[in-house]
MARDOSE-798979 format. One record per residue (C-alpha): x, z, y; residue in one letter. Coordinates in steps of 0.25 Angstrom, whole numbers, plus 5000, padded with zeros to 4 digits. Example, Ala and Ser with C-alpha at 12.3 -4.5 7.8 and 13.67 -1.06 7.14 Angstrom:
BEGIN
{atom {5049,5031,4982},'A'} {atom {5055,5029,4996},'S'} 
***
This chain:
BEGIN
{atom {5018,5607,4782},'M'} {atom {5009,5602,4793},'L'} {atom {5021,5602,4802},'K'} {atom {5029,5594,4792},'L'} {atom {5017,5584,4792},'R'} {atom {5017,5583,4807},'L'} {atom {5031,5580,4808},'V'} {atom {5030,5569,4797},'S'} {atom {5018,5563,4804},'A'} {atom {5027,5562,4817},'C'} {atom {5038,5556,4810},'I'} {atom {5029,5545,4804},'L'} {atom {5022,5542,4817},'L'} {atom {5036,5541,4824},'A'} {atom {5038,5528,4815},'G'} {atom {5025,5522,4819},'I'} {atom {5023,5513,4831},'T'} {atom {5010,5516,4837},'L'} {atom {5002,5506,4844},'P'} {atom {5002,5506,4860},'P'} {atom {4991,5513,4867},'A'} {atom {4983,5502,4874},'F'} {atom {4977,5503,4888},'A'} {atom {4965,5495,4892},'A'} {atom {4966,5480,4891},'Q'} {atom {4975,5473,4901},'T'} {atom {4972,5460,4908},'H'} {atom {4984,5451,4911},'I'} {atom {4982,5440,4921},'S'} {atom {4992,5430,4925},'V'} {atom {4990,5421,4937},'T'} {atom {4998,5410,4945},'D'} {atom {5001,5416,4959},'A'} {atom {4999,5402,4966},'E'} {atom {4987,5397,4959},'S'} {atom {4980,5410,4955},'G'} {atom {4977,5404,4941},'K'} {atom {4979,5412,4928},'T'} {atom {4991,5407,4920},'V'} {atom {4997,5410,4907},'A'} {atom {5010,5418,4906},'A'} {atom {5021,5425,4897},'R'} {atom {5021,5440,4897},'A'} {atom {5031,5451,4894},'Y'} {atom {5024,5465,4892},'L'} {atom {5032,5478,4891},'E'} {atom {5025,5491,4888},'C'} {atom {5033,5504,4886},'G'} {atom {5046,5496,4887},'G'} {atom {5042,5486,4875},'K'} {atom {5036,5472,4874},'A'} {atom {5022,5472,4871},'Y'} {atom {5013,5461,4866},'F'} {atom {4998,5462,4869},'P'} {atom {4989,5459,4856},'A'} {atom {4984,5444,4857},'G'} {atom {4995,5439,4866},'A'} {atom {5004,5427,4862},'R'} {atom {5017,5434,4861},'A'} {atom {5032,5429,4859},'Y'} {atom {5042,5439,4854},'R'} {atom {5056,5434,4851},'R'} {atom {5069,5442,4854},'G'} {atom {5068,5447,4869},'A'} {atom {5057,5438,4872},'E'} {atom {5043,5445,4871},'E'} {atom {5032,5439,4878},'H'} {atom {5017,5435,4877},'F'} {atom {5008,5425,4884},'L'} {atom {4997,5427,4894},'L'} {atom {4986,5418,4896},'S'} {atom {4985,5424,4910},'G'} {atom {4972,5431,4907},'D'} {atom {4974,5441,4896},'D'} {atom {4969,5454,4892},'T'} {atom {4978,5463,4883},'F'} {atom {4978,5477,4877},'D'} {atom {4991,5483,4883},'L'} {atom {4998,5496,4880},'P'} {atom {4995,5508,4889},'A'} {atom {5010,5510,4891},'A'} {atom {5017,5505,4904},'P'} {atom {5018,5490,4903},'C'} {atom {5025,5479,4911},'Q'} {atom {5022,5464,4910},'I'} {atom {5030,5452,4914},'T'} {atom {5022,5439,4916},'V'} {atom {5030,5426,4916},'A'} {atom {5026,5411,4916},'R'} {atom {5037,5402,4913},'G'} {atom {5049,5399,4922},'L'} {atom {5041,5395,4935},'E'} {atom {5034,5408,4937},'Y'} {atom {5039,5422,4942},'Q'} {atom {5036,5432,4931},'P'} {atom {5028,5445,4935},'A'} {atom {5030,5459,4930},'R'} {atom {5019,5468,4930},'I'} {atom {5016,5483,4926},'T'} {atom {5004,5484,4917},'V'} {atom {4996,5496,4920},'K'} {atom {4986,5500,4908},'P'} {atom {4973,5493,4909},'G'} {atom {4976,5486,4922},'E'} {atom {4976,5471,4923},'P'} {atom {4989,5464,4924},'V'} {atom {4989,5452,4935},'R'} {atom {5002,5444,4935},'A'} {atom {5003,5433,4946},'T'} {atom {5014,5423,4943},'L'} {atom {5021,5415,4954},'K'} {atom {5028,5402,4952},'R'} {atom {5042,5401,4958},'W'} {atom {5042,5386,4955},'T'} {atom {5032,5375,4951},'S'} {atom {5040,5365,4943},'M'} {atom {5027,5356,4939},'N'} {atom {5024,5354,4954},'Q'} {atom {5038,5349,4956},'A'} {atom {5036,5339,4944},'G'} {atom {5044,5347,4934},'W'} {atom {5038,5351,4920},'Y'} {atom {5044,5362,4911},'S'} {atom {5046,5362,4896},'A'} {atom {5052,5371,4885},'D'} {atom {5057,5360,4875},'M'} {atom {5061,5370,4864},'H'} {atom {5049,5378,4859},'V'} {atom {5046,5385,4845},'H'} {atom {5032,5390,4848},'R'} {atom {5019,5389,4841},'D'} {atom {5011,5377,4847},'P'} {atom {4999,5386,4848},'K'} {atom {5006,5394,4858},'E'} {atom {5011,5383,4867},'L'} {atom {4999,5381,4876},'S'} {atom {5000,5395,4881},'Q'} {atom {5015,5396,4881},'I'} {atom {5016,5384,4890},'L'} {atom {5006,5390,4900},'L'} {atom {5012,5403,4900},'A'} {atom {5026,5398,4902},'E'} {atom {5021,5387,4913},'D'} {atom {5029,5377,4904},'L'} {atom {5024,5363,4904},'N'} {atom {5029,5358,4890},'F'} {atom {5034,5363,4877},'A'} {atom {5037,5355,4864},'P'} {atom {5036,5366,4853},'T'} {atom {5043,5364,4840},'I'} {atom {5034,5364,4828},'T'} {atom {5044,5358,4818},'Y'} {atom {5058,5365,4816},'H'} {atom {5070,5361,4808},'V'} {atom {5079,5373,4806},'W'} {atom {5092,5370,4798},'S'} {atom {5087,5364,4784},'N'} {atom {5072,5368,4786},'D'} {atom {5060,5362,4794},'A'} {atom {5048,5370,4798},'S'} {atom {5035,5368,4806},'Q'} {atom {5032,5382,4812},'P'} {atom {5020,5376,4820},'Y'} {atom {5011,5364,4818},'P'} {atom {5012,5352,4827},'N'} {atom {5001,5351,4838},'A'} {atom {4991,5341,4835},'P'} {atom {4993,5334,4849},'S'} {atom {5006,5329,4856},'F'} {atom {5008,5335,4866},'P'} {atom {4998,5347,4868},'V'} {atom {4993,5347,4882},'Q'} {atom {4990,5361,4887},'V'} {atom {4986,5357,4901},'D'} {atom {4991,5347,4911},'A'} {atom {5004,5354,4913},'A'} {atom {5007,5360,4899},'H'} {atom {5009,5353,4886},'L'} {atom {5017,5355,4873},'F'} {atom {5020,5348,4860},'T'} {atom {5020,5355,4847},'A'} {atom {5028,5346,4837},'N'} {atom {5042,5347,4841},'S'} {atom {5053,5348,4831},'Q'} {atom {5067,5355,4831},'E'} {atom {5078,5351,4822},'V'} {atom {5087,5362,4822},'E'} {atom {5099,5363,4813},'R'} {atom {5110,5372,4819},'I'} {atom {5116,5380,4807},'Q'} {atom {5127,5370,4806},'G'} {atom {5118,5358,4809},'G'} {atom {5117,5349,4820},'P'} {atom {5108,5356,4830},'G'} {atom {5094,5355,4835},'A'} {atom {5085,5345,4842},'V'} {atom {5070,5346,4846},'I'} {atom {5061,5334,4843},'L'} {atom {5049,5331,4852},'M'} {atom {5040,5319,4847},'A'} {atom {5026,5316,4844},'R'} {atom {5028,5314,4829},'Q'} {atom {5035,5327,4824},'L'} {atom {5040,5333,4816},'P'} {atom {5051,5324,4810},'I'} {atom {5052,5329,4795},'P'} {atom {5066,5336,4793},'F'} {atom {5072,5333,4780},'D'} {atom {5087,5338,4783},'G'} {atom {5095,5350,4783},'Y'} {atom {5104,5358,4793},'E'} {atom {5115,5347,4794},'Y'} {atom {5107,5334,4791},'Y'} {atom {5101,5325,4796},'P'} {atom {5107,5324,4811},'P'} {atom {5097,5327,4821},'S'} {atom {5096,5313,4826},'I'} {atom {5087,5309,4814},'R'} {atom {5076,5318,4820},'Y'} {atom {5079,5314,4835},'T'} {atom {5078,5300,4832},'R'} {atom {5065,5301,4825},'L'} {atom {5059,5309,4836},'A'} {atom {5064,5299,4846},'H'} {atom {5058,5288,4838},'D'} {atom {5045,5294,4840},'Q'} {atom {5047,5294,4855},'G'} {atom {5051,5309,4855},'G'} {atom {5061,5317,4861},'Y'} {atom {5073,5326,4856},'V'} {atom {5078,5339,4863},'G'} {atom {5091,5344,4861},'G'} {atom {5090,5359,4857},'D'} {atom {5104,5363,4862},'K'} {atom {5116,5357,4868},'L'} {atom {5126,5364,4858},'F'} {atom {5121,5359,4845},'W'} {atom {5130,5351,4837},'L'} {atom {5123,5338,4837},'D'} {atom {5119,5338,4852},'T'} {atom {5130,5328,4855},'Y'} {atom {5126,5319,4844},'V'} {atom {5111,5319,4848},'N'} {atom {5115,5316,4863},'V'} {atom {5124,5305,4859},'A'} {atom {5114,5298,4850},'M'} {atom {5103,5299,4861},'G'} {atom {5095,5309,4853},'Q'} {atom {5092,5320,4863},'L'} {atom {5082,5318,4874},'D'} {atom {5086,5332,4881},'F'} {atom {5092,5345,4878},'I'} {atom {5090,5360,4881},'E'} {atom {5100,5367,4889},'I'} {atom {5090,5378,4893},'N'} {atom {5089,5381,4878},'C'} {atom {5085,5393,4869},'N'} {atom {5098,5400,4871},'H'} {atom {5094,5404,4885},'F'} {atom {5084,5415,4883},'L'} {atom {5077,5424,4893},'P'} {atom {5085,5436,4888},'H'} {atom {5097,5430,4882},'D'} {atom {5106,5418,4880},'V'} {atom {5108,5415,4865},'D'} {atom {5123,5411,4864},'T'} {atom {5123,5415,4849},'D'} {atom {5127,5401,4844},'L'} {atom {5136,5404,4831},'P'} {atom {5125,5403,4821},'P'} {atom {5122,5389,4825},'W'} {atom {5129,5375,4824},'S'} {atom {5133,5372,4839},'H'} {atom {5145,5367,4847},'W'} {atom {5155,5379,4849},'P'} {atom {5154,5386,4862},'V'} {atom {5167,5382,4869},'E'} {atom {5177,5392,4876},'M'} {atom {5172,5397,4889},'G'} {atom {5157,5397,4887},'Y'} {atom {5155,5412,4886},'H'} {atom {5142,5420,4889},'G'} {atom {5128,5416,4892},'D'} {atom {5130,5408,4905},'L'} {atom {5142,5400,4898},'E'} {atom {5133,5397,4886},'F'} {atom {5124,5390,4896},'A'} {atom {5136,5382,4902},'H'} {atom {5141,5379,4888},'W'} {atom {5127,5372,4885},'M'} {atom {5127,5365,4898},'M'} {atom {5141,5359,4896},'D'} {atom {5136,5353,4883},'F'} {atom {5126,5346,4891},'Y'} {atom {5136,5342,4902},'Y'} {atom {5145,5335,4891},'Q'} {atom {5133,5327,4886},'I'} {atom {5129,5322,4900},'L'} {atom {5144,5319,4903},'N'} {atom {5144,5309,4891},'C'} {atom {5133,5302,4898},'G'} {atom {5121,5307,4889},'F'} {atom {5109,5310,4899},'E'} {atom {5103,5322,4891},'L'} {atom {5092,5329,4899},'P'} {atom {5091,5344,4898},'L'} {atom {5079,5352,4892},'S'} {atom {5076,5366,4889},'G'} {atom {5069,5375,4878},'G'} {atom {5068,5389,4874},'S'} {atom {5065,5389,4859},'A'} {atom {5054,5399,4861},'S'} {atom {5048,5403,4848},'G'} {atom {5063,5404,4843},'V'} {atom {5070,5411,4855},'K'} {atom {5067,5423,4863},'A'} {atom {5061,5415,4875},'T'} {atom {5048,5411,4880},'P'} {atom {5044,5396,4880},'V'} {atom {5049,5389,4892},'G'} {atom {5061,5399,4896},'Y'} {atom {5070,5387,4894},'D'} {atom {5064,5375,4899},'R'} {atom {5065,5361,4905},'V'} {atom {5059,5355,4917},'Y'} {atom {5056,5341,4918},'V'} {atom {5053,5332,4930},'Y'} {atom {5041,5324,4929},'L'} {atom {5038,5322,4944},'G'} {atom {5025,5316,4947},'E'} {atom {5024,5311,4932},'R'} {atom {5013,5319,4924},'P'} {atom {5017,5330,4915},'F'} {atom {5015,5324,4901},'T'} {atom {5023,5325,4888},'Y'} {atom {5029,5311,4889},'D'} {atom {5032,5312,4904},'N'} {atom {5039,5326,4902},'F'} {atom {5047,5321,4890},'M'} {atom {5052,5308,4896},'Q'} {atom {5056,5316,4909},'A'} {atom {5064,5326,4901},'L'} {atom {5071,5315,4893},'K'} {atom {5074,5308,4906},'A'} {atom {5081,5321,4911},'G'} {atom {5072,5325,4922},'K'} {atom {5074,5340,4918},'S'} {atom {5080,5353,4920},'F'} {atom {5081,5365,4910},'S'} {atom {5080,5379,4914},'T'} {atom {5076,5394,4911},'N'} {atom {5076,5398,4925},'G'} {atom {5079,5389,4938},'P'} {atom {5072,5376,4941},'V'} {atom {5081,5365,4947},'V'} {atom {5076,5353,4956},'D'} {atom {5088,5344,4955},'F'} {atom {5089,5331,4962},'K'} {atom {5099,5319,4964},'I'} {atom {5097,5310,4976},'N'} {atom {5083,5317,4978},'G'} {atom {5078,5313,4964},'E'} {atom {5076,5323,4952},'V'} {atom {5090,5324,4947},'G'} {atom {5088,5327,4932},'P'} {atom {5088,5314,4924},'G'} {atom {5091,5306,4937},'S'} {atom {5101,5294,4938},'K'} {atom {5107,5291,4951},'A'} {atom {5115,5278,4953},'G'} {atom {5127,5280,4962},'L'} {atom {5138,5272,4967},'K'} {atom {5152,5277,4968},'R'} {atom {5154,5286,4980},'G'} {atom {5139,5288,4981},'Q'} {atom {5133,5303,4981},'A'} {atom {5121,5309,4975},'A'} {atom {5113,5320,4981},'R'} {atom {5111,5332,4972},'I'} {atom {5100,5342,4975},'E'} {atom {5094,5354,4968},'A'} {atom {5085,5365,4970},'V'} {atom {5086,5376,4960},'I'} {atom {5076,5388,4960},'R'} {atom {5073,5400,4951},'S'} {atom {5064,5412,4950},'S'} {atom {5077,5420,4949},'K'} {atom {5090,5421,4955},'D'} {atom {5099,5408,4954},'L'} {atom {5114,5410,4951},'D'} {atom {5121,5397,4950},'Q'} {atom {5117,5382,4953},'V'} {atom {5126,5371,4949},'Q'} {atom {5127,5356,4950},'V'} {atom {5133,5350,4937},'I'} {atom {5139,5336,4938},'V'} {atom {5145,5330,4925},'N'} {atom {5146,5343,4919},'G'} {atom {5153,5350,4930},'K'} {atom {5148,5360,4940},'V'} {atom {5148,5351,4953},'W'} {atom {5141,5361,4962},'R'} {atom {5140,5376,4960},'D'} {atom {5131,5385,4968},'Y'} {atom {5129,5400,4969},'N'} {atom {5114,5402,4969},'A'} {atom {5114,5416,4966},'A'} {atom {5102,5424,4970},'G'} {atom {5094,5412,4974},'R'} {atom {5081,5407,4969},'N'} {atom {5083,5393,4974},'E'} {atom {5095,5385,4977},'F'} {atom {5096,5371,4983},'R'} {atom {5108,5361,4982},'L'} {atom {5111,5348,4988},'S'} {atom {5124,5340,4986},'E'} {atom {5130,5326,4986},'E'} {atom {5137,5322,4973},'L'} {atom {5146,5310,4973},'K'} {atom {5150,5307,4959},'P'} {atom {5163,5300,4955},'E'} {atom {5157,5296,4941},'V'} {atom {5143,5295,4935},'S'} {atom {5138,5309,4934},'S'} {atom {5127,5318,4930},'W'} {atom {5122,5330,4938},'V'} {atom {5114,5342,4935},'A'} {atom {5110,5356,4941},'V'} {atom {5111,5369,4934},'R'} {atom {5106,5383,4939},'A'} {atom {5108,5397,4934},'F'} {atom {5100,5410,4937},'E'} {atom {5105,5424,4938},'R'} {atom {5102,5429,4924},'A'} {atom {5105,5442,4916},'Q'} {atom {5100,5440,4902},'E'} {atom {5102,5425,4900},'T'} {atom {5106,5412,4907},'V'} {atom {5095,5406,4916},'V'} {atom {5098,5391,4921},'F'} {atom {5093,5378,4924},'A'} {atom {5100,5364,4921},'H'} {atom {5095,5351,4926},'T'} {atom {5097,5338,4917},'S'} {atom {5107,5329,4923},'A'} {atom {5105,5318,4934},'G'} {atom {5115,5306,4934},'Y'} {atom {5123,5300,4945},'L'} {atom {5128,5287,4939},'L'} {atom {5139,5280,4947},'L'} {atom {5138,5265,4947},'D'} {atom {5129,5266,4935},'G'} {atom {5139,5272,4926},'R'} {atom {5134,5283,4916},'P'} {atom {5140,5297,4915},'V'} {atom {5152,5297,4906},'R'} {atom {5162,5309,4906},'L'} {atom {5172,5305,4896},'K'} {atom {5178,5319,4894},'E'} {atom {5164,5325,4890},'D'} {atom {5162,5313,4880},'A'} {atom {5176,5316,4874},'R'} {atom {5172,5331,4872},'L'} {atom {5159,5327,4865},'L'} {atom {5166,5317,4857},'L'} {atom {5175,5328,4852},'S'} {atom {5163,5336,4849},'K'} {atom {5157,5325,4841},'M'} {atom {5170,5325,4833},'D'} {atom {5168,5340,4830},'Q'} {atom {5154,5338,4826},'L'} {atom {5158,5327,4816},'I'} {atom {5169,5335,4810},'Q'} {atom {5159,5347,4809},'Y'} {atom {5149,5338,4802},'T'} {atom {5160,5332,4793},'E'} {atom {5166,5346,4789},'T'} {atom {5155,5357,4791},'K'} {atom {5141,5352,4790},'A'} {atom {5135,5353,4777},'V'} {atom {5128,5340,4772},'F'} {atom {5120,5338,4760},'R'} {atom {5124,5324,4758},'K'} {atom {5136,5315,4762},'P'} {atom {5127,5305,4768},'Q'} {atom {5120,5315,4777},'E'} {atom {5134,5319,4782},'K'} {atom {5138,5305,4784},'A'} {atom {5125,5302,4792},'E'} {atom {5127,5314,4801},'T'} {atom {5142,5310,4804},'L'} {atom {5139,5296,4807},'A'} {atom {5129,5300,4817},'L'} {atom {5139,5310,4824},'Y'} {atom {5150,5299,4824},'R'} {atom {5140,5290,4831},'E'} {atom {5138,5300,4841},'A'} {atom {5153,5302,4842},'R'} {atom {5154,5287,4845},'A'} {atom {5145,5289,4857},'I'} {atom {5153,5300,4863},'Y'} {atom {5166,5292,4861},'E'} {atom {5160,5281,4869},'Q'} {atom {5156,5291,4880},'R'} {atom {5170,5296,4880},'A'} {atom {5175,5282,4883},'A'} {atom {5166,5281,4895},'G'} {atom {5156,5272,4888},'R'} 
***
């Protein structure tokens, strides 16, 4: 009988997860290698081959992304088991990986590989779903200058406010970090038009619609009436071309929440989006597909800047993994200066490389250089990365104009003369070597205007005109409206946008 009881006890204990045995408290310090100052950071701790989260640490666990935040001067109870800690601080620092010995202090010294603020560039994650109470620590831990966190979210037919708005706008963390806590996302992608992110002082704008109605433009116009801004969430949503034609998008994400640290999310069938055309297969081609959407818009003469956002809080990624850099130069870092420069196109988006792109010696993104026929412009760029680069390309009017093999380098420089035959836009994109995901940077366009004429490529305007016809047909036959007048209002808007593409197709 005793033997039977012992066997039964062993069976019961086998199903119980026992708490880990703790060593003495462990102090973790993080310092900046250059200044010697204590800095906040993000940490990944593995003990016994599993992710471990110390009690009291601010943790984030979503899918493959499992990290917690460090103030830079922390003491935790850690398991006596062998542990490895990786300490990271946003994009501009090299991470440190350290073996944790029970009871011994952990000292992480992080070294910058670039200092963008010193060069006049400031960073932001323009798509964040995190509690405003966390944002101060997150910005410092990610070395991220700005984030507008979403506190009011429309999903399909419903609206929710998961977090209260902050009492001030913006919230100043210190001289180099600030956030806003009242942004609004209107997201209807289960047959509906798409998603936009509203950024303004007097939000939220009450939502009284449903999946198919009203068009996004109702909310974008109200945000603009407040002097606010509208970010395009994805290039491939159904109404992106409508919002662009109507002047309702101030910038759009290309380094977006489909590019994750451990994966590229190409699972689009559940959502209403433009179909993936033949030839765009695999993770890298998914990135090219999104870029080609952007190029078609630019080729029609719409000067749409690029942004970047991670959707941390929803996606398996830290805040700032997908980000945008905006050039302020000597202007002070403020909310208004940052947003004005982003809207002006002084930006590049990235989840890895940084790009210093110039046209005729001036900052290239958002610039406009007037040329006479036969005159050349000097195109220069310095591309740097903490990891190995792979490919660097100069894009002119949607085509690869120069293609460079940068394999194995951490820095690549280019200098070329471009003599355009028609008014053109120019951008630079760069890819890293990557295993699990696609890591790239893409600048907003700079413009070379021949004899003062705008960019107009009729072939792309005709392509988008045909897409507007497809959208109108879809809206007439597939979209489910509750009232006939709501359908009529939506179709009238789409036909108005179509007329603009028709003008562009005629070269006007």
